Backbone bond lengths (Angstrom), bond angles and torsions (degrees), N, CA, C in turn:
res aa  C-N    CA-C-N  psi(-1)  N-CA   C-N-CA  omega(-1)  CA-C   N-CA-C  phi
1 M - - - 1.424 - - 1.562 109.24 -
2 S 1.261 115.46 136.23 1.490 119.24 -176.99 1.485 111.18 -70.62
3 V 1.345 112.41 158.72 1.483 118.25 178.31 1.512 112.26 -64.99
4 G 1.333 117.41 -34.33 1.442 120.08 176.78 1.508 115.49 -63.24
5 R 1.347 114.02 -37.82 1.467 119.47 175.45 1.500 113.31 -67.86
6 R 1.316 116.00 -38.00 1.459 120.32 176.81 1.523 112.18 -65.69
7 L 1.323 115.95 -42.29 1.439 120.77 178.96 1.571 108.41 -65.97
8 A 1.316 117.94 -40.33 1.435 121.24 178.82 1.555 109.94 -61.68
9 R 1.373 116.36 -43.48 1.455 121.64 178.85 1.504 110.12 -62.00
10 L 1.339 116.28 -43.31 1.462 119.69 -179.88 1.505 110.31 -63.52
11 L 1.326 119.90 -43.48 1.448 125.51 -178.22 1.572 107.66 -64.64
12 V 1.251 118.82 -42.09 1.477 123.11 176.87 1.521 113.00 -58.34
13 V 1.321 114.30 -45.08 1.507 118.42 178.91 1.547 109.36 -65.77
14 L 1.262 117.32 -43.31 1.453 120.67 -179.02 1.520 112.82 -63.61
15 V 1.335 116.68 -45.24 1.394 120.94 177.13 1.558 113.69 -64.48
16 A 1.316 115.55 -37.60 1.442 119.06 177.50 1.521 112.11 -63.91
17 F 1.364 114.51 -39.64 1.457 115.28 174.98 1.518 115.59 -70.15
18 A 1.307 117.65 -33.80 1.468 121.31 177.30 1.493 110.09 -64.59
19 V 1.348 116.76 -47.98 1.508 118.75 178.58 1.494 110.57 -61.86
20 S 1.316 116.31 -42.95 1.474 117.95 -179.44 1.504 113.51 -65.71
21 G 1.305 117.74 -30.13 1.439 120.97 177.76 1.552 111.95 -68.66
22 V 1.283 116.07 -39.09 1.471 121.85 176.14 1.525 108.65 -65.43
23 L 1.344 115.23 -48.31 1.504 118.23 -179.23 1.585 108.84 -63.35
24 A 1.285 117.99 -39.24 1.443 120.45 179.25 1.587 110.71 -63.71
25 G 1.313 115.69 -36.21 1.487 120.28 173.82 1.532 112.39 -61.67
26 V 1.286 115.31 -40.72 1.474 120.95 176.46 1.540 109.97 -63.33
27 V 1.321 117.57 -47.22 1.476 120.59 176.96 1.495 110.95 -61.35
28 W 1.350 117.86 -43.71 1.448 119.90 179.68 1.510 111.43 -57.62
29 H 1.341 115.45 -46.05 1.482 119.43 178.73 1.526 111.54 -63.10
30 A 1.321 115.69 -40.86 1.517 119.86 -177.83 1.477 112.32 -64.63
31 L 1.326 118.91 -34.61 1.459 122.86 -177.77 1.579 112.98 -86.26
32 W 1.302 115.68 -11.52 1.489 120.44 -172.32 1.523 110.77 -86.47
33 T 1.342 115.03 142.95 1.504 121.83 170.37 1.522 106.82 -110.23
34 P 1.332 117.61 123.09 1.461 119.77 -177.58 1.531 110.69 -67.94
35 P 1.368 115.16 136.51 1.457 120.59 173.76 1.543 110.72 -68.30
36 S 1.311 115.05 138.76 1.452 117.86 177.69 1.519 112.01 -92.99
37 G 1.315 114.78 156.95 1.412 120.55 179.77 1.526 109.34 -163.62
38 V 1.298 118.16 179.11 1.458 122.64 -179.89 1.549 108.08 -136.91
39 Y 1.356 111.54 158.54 1.458 119.91 171.71 1.493 108.54 -85.12
40 Y 1.342 115.40 135.70 1.471 117.12 178.98 1.534 106.56 -152.55
41 H 1.322 114.54 120.28 1.499 119.66 -178.88 1.485 113.25 55.45
42 D 1.313 116.85 48.41 1.472 123.37 177.04 1.563 111.45 61.14
43 E 1.277 117.46 30.68 1.481 123.85 174.17 1.516 108.92 -139.02
44 W 1.294 117.31 150.23 1.479 121.38 174.04 1.498 107.49 -98.07
45 V 1.289 116.70 125.83 1.479 119.71 179.98 1.558 105.72 -124.40
46 I 1.335 111.39 141.40 1.508 117.09 178.83 1.531 107.98 -77.38
47 D 1.299 117.91 142.82 1.430 120.44 179.25 1.542 110.38 -92.52
48 A 1.286 115.95 175.09 1.492 119.14 -176.35 1.545 113.33 -63.11
49 A 1.295 117.54 -33.62 1.480 118.60 178.13 1.519 111.24 -72.48
50 G 1.299 117.50 -28.81 1.494 120.45 -177.88 1.466 115.78 -84.53
51 A 1.358 117.73 -18.15 1.472 121.21 -175.30 1.553 113.17 -58.50
52 P 1.318 119.00 -45.22 1.469 115.44 178.94 1.517 116.19 -65.41
53 Q 1.341 113.09 -29.57 1.479 116.14 -177.59 1.500 109.03 -78.09
54 D 1.319 119.60 -20.86 1.466 122.13 -178.71 1.576 109.40 -63.47
55 V 1.295 113.69 -43.55 1.483 121.12 175.28 1.492 110.97 -69.52
56 G 1.314 114.86 -34.85 1.477 123.31 -176.29 1.534 112.07 -59.99
57 G 1.286 119.50 -30.73 1.456 121.57 -177.24 1.549 110.61 -68.39
58 T 1.346 116.35 -42.02 1.411 119.75 177.28 1.529 111.78 -69.59
59 A 1.347 115.01 -43.11 1.455 120.35 179.22 1.534 110.38 -60.92
60 L 1.330 117.78 -41.68 1.404 122.00 179.46 1.597 109.58 -66.76
61 Y 1.273 116.15 -35.46 1.463 118.76 174.81 1.499 111.89 -60.30
62 V 1.326 116.40 -41.14 1.482 119.65 -179.58 1.550 109.71 -65.43
63 V 1.325 118.07 -48.36 1.396 121.92 -179.16 1.523 112.83 -61.38
64 V 1.300 118.06 -51.44 1.493 119.28 178.23 1.510 111.15 -63.83
65 G 1.294 120.54 -40.42 1.479 123.33 177.95 1.510 112.11 -63.61
66 L 1.325 116.88 -42.54 1.462 119.41 177.10 1.480 115.27 -63.54
67 V 1.348 116.51 -43.88 1.449 122.24 179.62 1.521 109.69 -67.67
68 A 1.313 117.80 -45.47 1.484 120.10 -179.70 1.516 110.77 -64.69
69 G 1.367 117.49 -37.68 1.454 119.57 176.09 1.472 112.62 -64.89
70 L 1.308 118.70 -38.74 1.454 121.75 178.39 1.538 111.08 -64.40
71 V 1.310 114.98 -47.63 1.501 120.45 179.85 1.521 111.31 -63.08
72 V 1.293 118.24 -50.31 1.503 118.88 -176.56 1.518 110.87 -73.24
73 G 1.300 118.64 -36.11 1.448 119.04 177.79 1.537 111.50 -63.97
74 F 1.291 116.27 -41.30 1.461 120.49 177.21 1.519 110.82 -67.13
75 A 1.325 119.64 -44.00 1.459 122.29 -178.74 1.540 109.00 -64.26
76 V 1.278 118.45 -41.80 1.474 120.86 -173.87 1.592 107.30 -68.15
77 T 1.300 116.40 -41.16 1.459 116.33 -176.03 1.549 111.24 -75.72
78 L 1.320 117.30 -26.68 1.441 119.46 176.70 1.569 110.24 -67.72
79 T 1.300 116.55 -31.08 1.450 119.14 179.50 1.511 112.26 -90.36
80 S 1.328 119.54 -5.93 1.441 123.54 -179.04 1.578 108.92 -125.90
81 R 1.302 113.95 83.02 1.481 117.23 -177.99 1.472 114.60 -83.12
82 R 1.299 119.27 -5.36 1.481 122.55 179.95 1.555 108.33 -117.39
83 D 1.320 114.18 171.93 1.453 122.14 178.87 1.520 110.71 49.24
84 E 1.331 116.22 56.84 1.478 120.10 -176.08 1.547 111.97 -58.06
85 M 1.251 117.91 -41.15 1.447 121.48 -176.79 1.500 111.46 -67.08
86 L 1.319 117.12 -42.52 1.446 122.83 177.29 1.579 110.01 -62.62
87 V 1.306 112.57 -47.75 1.550 117.38 179.51 1.536 110.24 -63.66
88 L 1.388 115.92 -41.98 1.414 117.41 178.33 1.536 114.16 -62.24
89 A 1.305 116.34 -39.05 1.464 120.13 176.02 1.476 110.05 -65.24
90 A 1.328 115.95 -41.89 1.504 117.86 177.95 1.529 112.33 -64.70
91 V 1.376 116.64 -36.91 1.445 119.31 175.07 1.512 111.68 -61.30
92 A 1.339 115.03 -41.61 1.476 119.39 -178.30 1.554 109.80 -63.16
93 V 1.318 116.37 -48.85 1.492 118.66 179.23 1.517 112.62 -68.57
94 G 1.329 115.94 -45.23 1.470 120.46 -178.03 1.517 112.82 -63.18
95 S 1.343 117.03 -39.33 1.442 117.87 -178.88 1.512 112.79 -73.03
96 G 1.339 118.31 -29.06 1.437 121.70 170.03 1.480 113.82 -61.50
97 V 1.386 115.02 -46.50 1.443 121.79 178.01 1.576 107.96 -65.30
98 A 1.295 118.11 -39.81 1.474 120.93 -179.28 1.539 110.02 -62.30
99 G 1.305 118.17 -43.01 1.488 121.81 177.03 1.476 111.50 -60.28
100 A 1.315 117.88 -42.24 1.451 120.37 178.89 1.517 111.61 -66.77
101 L 1.352 117.04 -43.02 1.449 123.14 -179.53 1.553 109.24 -65.48
102 M 1.294 118.01 -34.05 1.465 121.40 178.20 1.505 109.09 -64.79
103 A 1.356 117.73 -45.39 1.450 120.81 178.44 1.494 111.44 -64.08
104 I 1.331 118.67 -45.50 1.468 121.49 -179.35 1.507 110.07 -60.84
105 T 1.326 115.37 -47.26 1.501 120.06 -176.79 1.506 112.16 -60.95
106 G 1.387 115.30 -49.95 1.477 119.67 -179.24 1.547 110.44 -62.02
107 H 1.285 117.60 -41.36 1.496 119.68 177.68 1.513 111.56 -63.54
108 A 1.324 116.73 -41.73 1.436 118.17 -179.77 1.502 114.33 -66.16
109 L 1.336 116.22 -30.59 1.476 120.16 -178.49 1.541 111.23 -81.25
110 G 1.295 116.55 -22.57 1.474 120.18 -178.57 1.540 113.16 -81.47
111 P 1.334 113.94 177.71 1.495 116.91 -179.83 1.539 109.71 -68.55
112 P 1.318 115.29 163.86 1.475 117.86 177.33 1.523 112.13 -70.84
113 D 1.335 113.63 157.71 1.472 119.02 178.35 1.527 110.09 -65.68
114 P 1.343 118.57 120.93 1.419 119.74 -175.02 1.553 115.65 -76.10
115 R 1.302 118.53 -13.70 1.446 122.07 -176.35 1.490 112.72 -62.75
116 P 1.352 119.22 -49.44 1.514 117.51 -178.67 1.560 110.72 -70.03
117 L 1.282 118.79 -16.51 1.428 121.02 179.35 1.508 116.44 -89.65
118 A 1.367 114.92 3.64 1.470 120.69 -173.81 1.459 115.93 -72.61
119 A 1.317 117.83 -30.07 1.507 120.27 -175.51 1.589 109.13 -65.10
120 G 1.301 112.19 124.18 1.438 119.65 174.73 1.558 113.03 89.64
121 Q 1.289 119.41 -1.73 1.451 122.40 -179.62 1.545 108.95 -76.40
122 K 1.261 115.80 146.84 1.491 122.88 176.62 1.545 108.78 -69.56
123 D 1.292 114.78 133.89 1.481 120.72 -179.67 1.564 110.99 -53.11
124 F 1.317 114.70 141.29 1.442 124.93 174.93 1.562 111.38 68.70
125 T 1.306 115.50 22.00 1.485 119.62 171.44 1.554 108.09 -78.24
126 A 1.254 117.97 127.52 1.513 121.75 -176.11 1.536 108.21 -75.97
127 A 1.304 113.73 145.43 1.460 121.90 174.49 1.505 110.90 -159.18
128 D 1.335 117.49 138.84 1.465 121.42 -179.69 1.516 108.49 -86.89
129 A 1.358 111.08 152.89 1.491 120.14 177.21 1.511 111.49 -75.09
130 D 1.258 115.87 165.37 1.486 121.47 176.01 1.563 109.34 -88.41
131 L 1.324 115.44 159.20 1.412 121.89 176.60 1.524 109.75 -86.27
132 R 1.305 115.45 119.51 1.425 119.36 -175.37 1.524 110.14 -153.49
133 V 1.346 115.68 164.87 1.475 121.68 176.11 1.499 107.38 -105.57
134 E 1.322 113.52 124.87 1.481 119.91 178.12 1.518 110.70 -86.96
135 G 1.310 118.28 125.85 1.477 122.05 -179.31 1.475 112.84 82.85
136 T 1.355 114.58 -178.97 1.465 121.01 -177.85 1.545 110.82 -105.27
137 S 1.310 117.37 -27.35 1.506 118.36 -174.34 1.537 111.92 -60.78
138 P 1.303 123.54 -31.43 1.464 117.78 -179.47 1.507 114.77 -64.14
139 Y 1.370 117.55 -22.30 1.443 119.78 179.42 1.520 114.49 -65.88
140 V 1.362 115.24 -9.26 1.463 119.50 178.51 1.516 111.11 -79.49
141 A 1.329 118.59 -17.72 1.512 122.07 -174.62 1.524 112.34 -58.54
142 Y 1.272 119.41 -48.19 1.475 118.33 -175.29 1.580 109.51 -66.85
143 P 1.327 116.22 -51.25 1.504 114.87 178.04 1.542 113.48 -58.93
144 A 1.363 115.76 -36.90 1.473 118.41 -176.55 1.551 107.92 -64.92
145 G 1.316 118.17 -43.72 1.451 119.53 178.75 1.514 112.34 -65.57
146 A 1.324 117.21 -42.81 1.438 120.79 -175.63 1.556 109.88 -69.68
147 L 1.322 119.10 -44.26 1.444 120.91 -178.35 1.523 110.95 -70.22
148 S 1.326 118.77 -32.97 1.441 122.47 177.53 1.480 109.78 -65.98
149 A 1.326 119.78 -46.61 1.435 124.66 178.19 1.541 112.46 -63.61
150 A 1.319 114.52 -44.52 1.461 119.17 -179.77 1.549 111.85 -64.38
151 T 1.329 117.83 -44.25 1.416 120.49 175.61 1.463 113.72 -62.26
152 A 1.292 116.91 -47.81 1.494 120.53 178.36 1.507 110.02 -59.86
153 S 1.305 116.36 -43.96 1.492 118.95 179.52 1.519 111.72 -59.81
154 F 1.294 117.14 -47.51 1.456 118.98 -179.93 1.481 112.80 -66.21
155 L 1.306 118.28 -38.64 1.457 120.91 -176.01 1.571 112.13 -76.21
156 L 1.336 116.27 -36.46 1.445 120.02 -173.71 1.519 113.73 -92.35
157 L 1.329 117.18 -31.30 1.440 119.25 -172.02 1.532 115.99 -102.99
158 N 1.301 116.43 -14.40 1.478 118.61 175.99 1.483 108.82 -81.93
159 G 1.348 115.29 133.86 1.460 119.46 176.55 1.516 111.18 -77.28
160 P 1.323 115.69 164.26 1.493 117.65 -179.95 1.525 109.94 -65.23
161 R 1.269 117.69 149.55 1.422 122.66 174.62 1.502 112.13 -103.32
162 R 1.334 112.56 148.62 1.455 116.55 177.14 1.539 110.72 -73.96
163 R 1.292 118.19 154.20 1.430 123.99 176.57 1.525 109.64 -113.17
164 D 1.351 112.69 148.17 1.518 114.47 174.93 1.529 107.58 -87.22
165 P 1.321 114.73 174.35 1.529 118.55 -177.95 1.502 113.79 -56.91
166 E 1.277 118.68 -25.64 1.468 120.68 -178.63 1.527 109.80 -88.09
167 N 1.337 118.55 11.82 1.414 126.56 176.37 1.575 112.33 61.77
168 R 1.319 114.36 39.85 1.492 120.18 173.32 1.531 105.13 -113.82
169 F 1.308 113.26 154.28 1.469 119.10 175.79 1.505 109.64 -69.23
170 E 1.353 114.76 138.79 1.444 119.33 175.67 1.500 110.22 -76.20
171 A 1.290 114.92 147.61 1.482 116.86 176.81 1.492 109.69 -75.19
172 E 1.292 116.19 138.61 1.469 119.80 177.55 1.494 110.21 -84.19
173 P 1.350 117.53 144.79 1.470 118.15 -176.88 1.573 109.46 -69.23
174 D 1.327 115.90 148.27 1.432 121.12 174.98 1.491 111.78 -66.77
175 E 1.326 117.22 146.39 1.485 120.29 176.30 1.472 110.46 -81.94
């Protein structure tokens, strides 16, 4: 396979993940309910009703990212039956980018962070929290789903290859 075709395949995989990351961010925002809180003594504090939803934003990020990673990782590998290592590397990089784009998109669509706006606000004024991911470990969800699906697809759906007398894999003909 020519270098140009390999680069084109790599670019298609990366673009597919970038687009899916933005779409997953839109889905994450659409499914999310903003936690409620109030301004009190120049600080924003979450109220009792908003506390469970505060954790829910990150949990929802993990679920949406994992499912999106599984779907896109599987779809990409189904359409790329050759150059498994190149595609797997592209899936690793692309899914990491997709996870970041998902977080950026969801945050941009949500309400602004109320904490910096707290100074000078009247006490007990209601304000919703912003959509964000707490911590760094949730960012593993998208790549974990994508790499799991890609690996499973390559291992389970690729047929065995013939070997030449020197015990090397034979090259597959270009399509």
